[in-house]
C-alpha positions in Angstrom: -10.1 14.1 21.2 -12.7 14.6 18.9 -11.5 12.9 15.7 -12.9 12.7 11.8 -11.3 9.8 10.4 -10.8 9.6 6.5 -9.5 6.4 5.0 -10.6 3.6 2.8 -8.7 0.3 2.1 -7.7 -2.8 4.5 -4.6 -0.4 5.3 -6.7 2.2 6.9 -8.7 -0.3 9.2 -5.9 -1.0 12.5 -5.6 3.0 12.2 -9.7 3.4 13.2 -9.6 0.5 15.8 -6.7 2.1 17.3 -8.2 5.6 17.8 -11.2 3.9 19.2 -9.3 1.8 21.4 -7.3 4.7 22.7 -10.8 6.4 23.7 -10.9 9.4 20.8 -14.4 10.5 19.8 -14.6 9.6 16.4 -17.1 12.1 15.1 -17.5 10.4 11.5 -15.6 8.6 9.4 -15.1 9.2 5.6 -14.4 7.1 2.8 -14.6 6.2 -0.9 -18.4 5.4 -1.9 -19.1 1.3 -2.5 -17.8 0.0 -5.5 -19.3 -2.8 -7.6 -17.8 -5.8 -6.5 -18.2 -9.5 -7.1 -19.7 -12.0 -10.1 -23.2 -9.5 -9.3 -21.1 -6.4 -9.4 -23.1 -4.9 -6.7 -22.1 -2.0 -4.8 -20.1 -3.5 -1.7 -18.9 -1.0 1.1 -14.7 -1.0 1.2 -12.7 -2.5 4.2 -12.9 0.9 6.0 -16.8 1.4 5.8 -17.5 -2.2 6.8 -15.2 -1.8 10.1 -17.1 1.5 10.7 -20.9 0.1 10.3 -19.6 -2.8 13.0 -18.5 -0.1 15.4 -21.6 1.9 15.0 -19.8 5.0 13.8 -21.9 7.4 11.3 -19.9 6.9 7.7 -20.0 9.6 4.8 -18.8 8.8 1.2 -19.2 12.0 -0.8 -17.6 11.5 -4.1 -15.7 15.2 -3.7 -15.0 17.5 -1.0 -15.1 20.5 -3.6 -18.6 22.0 -3.3 -19.2 24.4 -0.4 -22.3 22.0 1.0 -19.6 19.2 1.7 -17.2 21.4 3.2 -19.9 22.9 5.6 -21.2 19.4 6.5 -17.1 18.5 7.4 -16.8 21.3 9.6 -19.9 21.5 11.3 -18.7 18.5 12.8 -16.3 20.8 15.4 -13.8 18.4 15.3 -10.3 18.9 16.8 -8.7 17.1 14.4 -8.7 14.8 11.1 -6.7 11.9 10.6 -6.3 10.8 6.9 -4.9 7.6 5.9 -5.4 6.3 2.2 -8.6 8.2 2.1 -8.7 8.6 -2.1 -9.4 12.1 -2.5 -8.1 15.7 -2.7 -8.3 17.8 0.7 -8.9 21.4 -0.3 -7.7 23.9 1.9 -11.4 24.8 3.4 -11.3 20.9 4.5 -7.5 21.0 5.7 -8.7 24.5 7.5 -11.6 23.5 9.5 -10.3 21.0 12.2 -9.1 23.3 15.5 -5.7 21.3 14.9 -5.8 20.3 11.3 -5.3 17.4 9.6 -2.9 14.9 10.2 -1.9 12.1 7.3 -0.4 8.6 7.9 2.2 8.2 5.2 3.7 5.1 4.4 7.5 5.9 3.7 10.2 8.0 4.9 9.3 11.2 3.6 10.6 13.0 1.1 11.6 9.7 -0.2 8.2 8.5 -1.7 5.4 10.9 -1.9 2.2 9.5 -3.5 0.5 6.6 -4.3 2.4 3.2 -4.3 5.0 4.2 -1.5 5.2 0.4 -0.3 5.5 -1.1 -3.8 8.5 1.5 -5.2 10.1 1.0 -1.8 10.5 -2.9 -2.5 10.9 -2.2 -6.4 13.6 0.1 -6.1 15.6 -2.1 -3.7 15.3 0.1 -0.7 17.1 -1.1 2.6 14.5 0.7 4.7 10.9 2.2 4.8 8.8 3.4 7.4 5.6 5.3 8.7 5.5 9.1 8.8 2.7 11.3 10.7 2.5 14.5 8.8 0.8 17.7 9.2 -1.4 18.3 5.7 -1.2 21.4 3.5 -1.8 21.7 -0.2 1.1 20.1 -1.5 1.3 16.1 -2.2 2.4 14.7 0.8 5.0 18.0 1.2 3.7 19.1 4.9 6.0 18.9 7.9 6.4 15.6 9.6 5.5 15.5 13.2 6.7 11.8 13.9 8.6 9.1 12.2 9.8 5.4 12.5 11.9 3.5 10.3 11.8 -0.2 9.7 14.0 -2.6 7.5 12.2 -4.3 4.6 13.4 -8.0 4.5 15.4 -9.6 1.9 12.1 -11.9 0.4 9.5 -9.8 1.9 6.4 -8.9 -0.4 4.1 -5.4 -0.7 1.5 -7.4 1.1 3.5 -8.4 3.9 5.2 -4.7 4.2 2.3 -3.0 3.7 0.7 -5.3 6.9 3.7 -4.4 9.1 3.3 -0.3 8.4 -0.5 -0.4 8.7 0.1 -1.9 12.4 2.8 0.7 12.8 0.9 3.8 11.8 -1.9 2.8 13.9 0.6 3.0 16.8 2.3 6.0 15.8 -0.8 8.0 15.3 -2.2 7.2 18.9 1.1 8.1 20.0 1.3 11.6 18.2 -2.1 12.4 19.3 -1.0 12.1 22.9 2.2 14.2 22.2 0.6 16.6 19.7 1.0 20.1 22.1 4.5 19.2 22.2 5.7 17.8 19.0 7.7 20.4 16.7 6.9 19.9 13.3 9.9 19.0 10.7 9.7 20.9 7.4 10.6 18.4 4.8 13.5 18.8 2.7 13.6 18.5 -1.1 16.4 17.0 -1.1 16.1 13.4 -1.7 12.4 13.8 -2.6 11.0 10.9 -4.9 7.6 10.0 -6.5 5.9 6.8 -5.7 3.7 6.7 -8.7 0.6 4.7 -9.6 1.5 1.2 -10.2 0.5 0.6 -13.7 -0.7 -3.0 -15.1 1.7 -2.4 -17.9 4.5 -2.4 -15.5 3.9 -6.0 -14.1 4.8 -8.5 -17.3 8.2 -9.7 -15.8 11.1 -9.1 -18.1 13.5 -11.9 -17.8 16.2 -9.8 -19.4 16.7 -7.8 -16.5 18.9 -8.6 -13.8 17.9 -11.2 -11.2 17.9 -9.0 -8.1 15.4 -6.2 -10.1 13.2 -9.0 -11.1 12.7 -10.5 -7.8 12.3 -7.3 -6.5 9.6 -6.5 -9.2 7.9 -10.1 -8.4 7.7 -9.0 -4.3 7.1 -5.4 -5.3 3.9 -6.6 -7.1 2.6 -9.0 -4.8 0.1 -9.6 -3.7 -1.9 -7.0 -6.6 -1.5 -6.6 -9.4 0.7 -9.8 -9.4 4.0 -9.9 -12.0 3.1 -12.6 -14.2 4.8 -14.4 -17.2 3.2 -16.5 -19.9 4.0 -20.0 -20.8 1.5 -22.0 -23.4 -0.3 -19.3 -24.0 -1.2 -19.5 -19.9 -0.5 -15.9 -18.0 0.9 -17.0 -14.5 1.0 -14.4 -11.4 4.4 -14.8 -9.3 3.5 -13.9 -6.0 6.8 -14.5 -4.1 10.4 -15.3 -5.1 14.4 -15.6 -3.9 17.3 -14.7 -5.7 19.0 -18.1 -6.9 22.3 -19.2 -8.3 22.3 -20.3 -12.2 22.7 -18.7 -15.7 21.0 -19.3 -18.8 18.7 -17.8 -21.6 16.6 -15.2 -20.0 13.0 -17.0 -19.0 15.0 -20.5 -19.3 13.4 -23.1 -16.5 17.1 -24.4 -15.4 15.7 -26.8 -12.7 12.3 -28.3 -11.0 12.3 -25.9 -8.3 11.4 -24.2 -10.5 14.6 -21.8 -10.9 14.4 -19.3 -13.8 17.3 -17.4 -15.6 17.4 -14.0 -15.8 19.4 -11.4 -18.1 22.3 -12.4 -15.2 21.7 -14.6 -12.6 18.3 -16.3 -11.6 15.5 -16.4 -9.3 13.4 -19.4 -7.7 9.5 -19.1 -7.9 8.3 -19.4 -4.3 4.4 -18.8 -5.0 2.3 -19.0 -8.3 -1.1 -18.6 -9.1 -2.8 -19.5 -12.4 -6.0 -17.3 -13.9 -9.3 -18.2 -12.0 -7.6 -20.4 -9.3 -6.1 -19.9 -6.1 -2.4 -18.9 -5.2 -0.5 -21.7 -4.2 3.3 -22.5 -3.0 5.7 -23.9 -5.5 5.6 -27.6 -5.0 1.6 -27.5 -4.8 1.4 -25.5 -7.9 3.7 -27.9 -9.9 1.3 -30.6 -9.6 -0.8 -29.1 -11.8 1.3 -27.3 -14.2 4.7 -28.8 -14.9 7.6 -26.6 -16.1 10.1 -29.0 -17.2 13.9 -27.6 -17.6 14.1 -25.9 -20.6 11.0 -24.5 -21.2 11.3 -20.7 -21.6 8.8 -18.3 -20.0 7.6 -15.4 -22.0 
């Protein structure tokens, strides 16, 4: 098929690669404009932009698709279908209607659960046993369109958002290739409103660890916010991120370091901190981290 691809971050890159490998003609790649990054704050293209350029594909990065000129340029590509995954702009109805077969979205949840911006984070933070990927026919509502294909996966007991993100990205790439191959025969399944939840964008204010919460909740928050933005605590005036954890035995005052592992007491139960990161330094597994910062049993983490 003649395809327009629309995506921006790392999550979208395997999908672009899969479409090219499957032999589809990518008429154009749409992504967010380059953003200032690095110490010099120079504009840097995003992951999809960089990958598309390496593949020799034409790249477009309009600031908006609301004006008539941008919409006319989109329609002039004469695409059979647009594949959208973590693009970052709202698609007006004129854009949704332009490809012959419409626009298909790859969404990293089992719709209607976790519509919205942060479905992977929210699934882990909520303690869901499973999540998955849906291939959805896009419409004007936010992730409300009918589903063409879906596949569920279990969420591992110690899985982080980063790890689950990578698994779902590869699954999405597989499913969209299958969906395009079977598109004439797929029957769109309308989403029920029952069970619909909204995955709000992660607010950095959520990232400070509240040790008074139960251990299960603290562990889910740590794993759900890893690697970005990273759940954190303060000790001796320094902020430390926790990027991996597990449930552990133990009890004490909330935030109290219980042993050299380190295990930390929560409102009920305890968690073991497995991977940590000091400000301005690389992430380290706990044994290596503790060679540079000692967390003596009895220390209270804020």
